[in-house]
C-alpha positions in Angstrom: -17.2 4.2 -5.8 -15.8 7.6 -4.7 -15.8 10.8 -6.5 -12.0 11.0 -7.2 -12.2 7.1 -8.8 -14.8 8.4 -10.8 -13.2 11.4 -11.9 -9.8 9.6 -12.8 -11.9 7.1 -14.6 -13.3 10.0 -16.8 -10.0 11.9 -17.2 -8.3 8.7 -18.1 -6.1 9.1 -21.6 -6.9 13.4 -20.7 -4.4 13.8 -18.0 -2.7 16.5 -20.0 -5.5 18.6 -20.1 -6.9 17.5 -17.1 -3.6 19.4 -15.6 -3.5 22.4 -17.6 -7.1 22.6 -16.5 -6.0 22.6 -12.9 -3.4 25.0 -13.6 -5.8 27.6 -15.6 -8.0 27.6 -12.2 -5.5 28.1 -10.3 -4.2 31.2 -12.0 -7.8 32.4 -12.2 -8.0 32.1 -8.3 -4.8 34.2 -8.3 -5.8 36.7 -10.2 -9.0 37.0 -8.3 -7.5 37.4 -5.1 -5.0 39.2 -6.1 -1.9 36.4 -5.1 -3.4 36.6 -1.2 -3.6 33.1 -1.2 -1.1 31.9 -4.1 0.8 29.7 -1.6 -2.6 27.9 -0.7 -3.6 27.3 -4.4 -0.1 25.8 -5.6 -0.8 23.5 -2.5 -4.1 22.6 -3.5 -3.2 22.4 -7.6 -0.4 19.8 -6.4 -2.0 17.9 -4.7 -4.5 17.8 -7.3 -2.7 17.0 -10.2 -1.0 14.0 -8.0 -4.7 13.0 -7.6 -5.2 12.7 -10.6 -2.0 10.9 -11.9 -0.5 13.6 -13.7 3.0 14.0 -11.6 4.5 11.0 -11.6 7.7 12.5 -10.0 8.8 12.9 -6.5 6.2 10.9 -4.4 6.7 7.6 -5.9 3.0 6.5 -5.8 2.6 7.2 -2.5 -0.6 8.9 -1.0 -0.1 12.5 -0.3 0.4 14.1 3.1 -2.2 15.6 4.6 
């Protein structure tokens, strides 16, 4: 079982909390780097939320592009 599959099964039913955790971690990285990598952090946050199933909007179930 892949790591993301394990994470998804552990977080099932707690997607909202996981999304808030991703946001909080990204905000901390932005503060520590003084926003130098904010665009990259935002992209990482979006992809993590997509993988965790938190964002059900624009992708329609398609895997994120790399």
